[in-house]
N, C-alpha and C positions, 0 to 999 in steps of 0.2 A: 753917447748916452742914449739908451733905448727906454722906451715907454710901453704901455699897454693902452688899448682902447678905454680900459676902466680908468686910467689916470688923466683923461682928457676932461677938463672942467665942463660940467653940464649944469645949466640953470634949469630949475624945476618949478612950475606954478600950477595953479588950479583955477580954471575959468568959473565964472558964476554958475554956468549951467552943469558943473561937476566934472567936465573934461579936465584931464591932466595935460600939460604940455611940457616939453623939454627942448632946450636950445643950447646949441654950441655956439657961443658968441664968437669964438675965433674962426668960425666957418660960416660966413654969411649965407643965409638962406637954409641952413641946416637945422630944421625945427620940425618937430612931429608931435602929434597928439596921441593919447591913449585913454582908455577907459579907467586904467589905474595909474599910479606913479610909477609902477615898475613897467608897465606896457609902454608908456611914454618914453622911458629911459631906454628900453630895448629898441624901440622904434627909432629913436634919433641916433643911436649907436649904429644900427643897421644902416640907416641913411647916409651917415659919415663914411662907412665903409664902401657904400655904392659910388658915393662921389669920388673917393679915392680910386676905385676901380675904373671908373669912368676916365679919370685923368690919366691913369696908366694905359689904357686902351688907346687914347688918343695921343699918347706921347707927351703930355703935359706934365708940369711939375705936380706933385702931390702936395696938397696943403701942408704947411709947416707943422702944424699940430698933430698931423698923422705920420709925417716923415720920420719921426722918432720911433714909431711903431714898427717900421718896416726897416729894419736894420740889417745891412749886408755886411757880412764879415769874410 
């Protein structure tokens, strides 16, 4: 089964100061802020892909939630 970066569950909220945050709970530490809801979501998706790239570069396992995104056939 394959997935897309868009299919990964993201929690979104807003701080009292107006900043938006987005968090991928299945990837500890993958959280980002943005001036708008969409900016926070884009930032956390970008961060998740950078984490996956770093894992690949270092020969480590890609987090499970992203492993479905990278399907080899």
